[in-house]
C-alpha positions in Angstrom: 0.0 0.0 0.0 1.4 3.4 -0.9 2.7 5.4 2.1 0.5 8.4 1.3 -2.7 6.3 1.2 -1.8 4.6 4.5 -1.2 8.0 6.1 -4.5 9.3 4.8 -6.3 6.2 6.2 -4.7 6.7 9.6 -5.8 10.4 9.7 -9.5 9.6 9.0 -10.4 8.6 12.5 -8.8 11.9 13.8 -11.1 13.9 11.6 -14.1 12.1 12.9 -13.1 12.7 16.5 -12.5 16.4 15.9 -15.8 16.8 14.2 -17.6 15.2 17.1 -16.4 18.0 19.3 -18.1 20.6 17.2 -21.7 21.6 17.9 -24.1 24.4 17.0 -23.5 27.4 19.2 -26.3 27.5 21.6 -27.6 30.6 23.5 -28.9 29.7 26.9 -32.5 30.7 27.6 -32.8 34.0 29.5 -33.2 33.9 33.2 -36.6 35.5 34.0 -37.6 36.4 37.5 -41.2 36.9 38.6 -40.0 39.5 41.1 -37.2 42.0 40.5 -33.9 41.3 42.3 -31.8 44.2 43.6 -29.0 41.6 44.0 -28.8 40.8 40.2 -25.4 42.3 39.6 -23.8 40.7 42.6 -25.4 37.3 42.0 -24.0 37.3 38.5 -20.5 38.1 39.8 -20.7 35.5 42.5 -21.7 32.8 39.9 -18.9 33.9 37.6 -16.2 33.6 40.3 -17.6 30.2 41.3 -17.3 28.9 37.7 -13.9 30.5 36.9 -15.2 33.3 34.7 -13.9 36.8 35.3 -15.4 40.2 34.4 -13.4 42.0 31.8 -16.0 44.9 31.5 -18.7 45.9 33.9 -21.2 48.6 33.2 -24.8 49.3 34.1 -26.9 46.4 32.6 -24.0 44.5 31.0 -21.1 42.5 32.3 -18.6 41.0 29.8 -17.4 37.8 31.2 -14.4 35.7 30.1 -13.2 32.2 30.9 -9.7 30.8 30.1 -9.5 27.0 30.3 -6.1 25.1 30.3 -4.4 28.4 29.5 -5.4 28.3 25.8 -9.2 28.0 25.3 -10.9 31.3 25.8 -14.6 32.3 25.6 -16.1 35.7 26.1 -19.8 36.4 26.6 -22.0 39.4 27.4 -24.4 39.1 30.3 -27.2 41.6 29.7 -29.3 42.1 32.8 -32.1 44.1 34.4 -33.5 43.5 37.9 -35.8 40.8 36.5 -33.9 39.2 33.5 -30.4 38.0 32.4 -29.6 37.3 28.8 -26.5 35.7 27.3 -24.7 36.7 24.1 -21.7 35.2 22.5 -18.9 37.7 21.9 -15.8 35.8 20.9 -13.6 32.8 21.5 -10.1 31.5 20.9 -9.1 27.9 20.1 -12.7 26.7 20.3 -13.1 26.2 16.5 -15.8 28.9 16.2 -17.2 29.2 12.6 -20.0 31.2 11.0 -21.0 29.6 7.7 -24.2 30.1 5.8 -25.9 31.7 8.8 -25.0 28.8 11.1 -22.7 29.2 14.1 -20.7 26.3 15.3 -18.2 25.9 18.2 -16.5 23.3 20.4 -19.3 21.7 22.4 -17.6 22.5 25.7 -18.4 26.2 25.1 -22.1 25.4 25.4 -21.5 23.5 28.6 -19.5 26.3 30.2 -22.2 29.0 29.4 -25.0 26.7 30.5 -23.3 26.0 33.8 -22.8 29.7 34.3 -26.5 30.3 33.6 -27.4 27.6 36.1 -25.1 29.1 38.8 -26.6 32.6 38.3 -30.1 31.2 38.7 -29.0 29.3 41.8 -27.4 32.5 43.3 -30.6 34.4 42.7 -32.6 31.7 44.3 -30.3 31.7 47.3 -30.4 35.5 47.7 -34.2 35.4 47.5 -34.4 32.9 50.3 -31.7 34.5 52.3 -29.0 31.8 51.7 -26.4 34.2 50.2 
């Protein structure tokens, strides 16, 4: 068997594994509160710290959060908030295979997990502050 064909056949499984790590970029559902929370900003910051995110910009109604994983995988999101709602928006990433092709956004599947976990932690922080647990 020619060496180039053998090399190509050996690389095929690697392509499949890499493709399995790519997923549609998902935007988590907004967090909607029935009652306004005066603790929204602080709850977001507490959840960020808990999950390893850090604020890189913080202004009224918007926190830009960033996570760096294993020193090379970086994701940046905007957290847009009011006293009764938090929304999430992708900003940028590095080394997460982000692509925008034909109106479709794809990214490494771990990004979706990181943002969803951040969302879940913010919701938990808000629940705890409402019940006096924070």
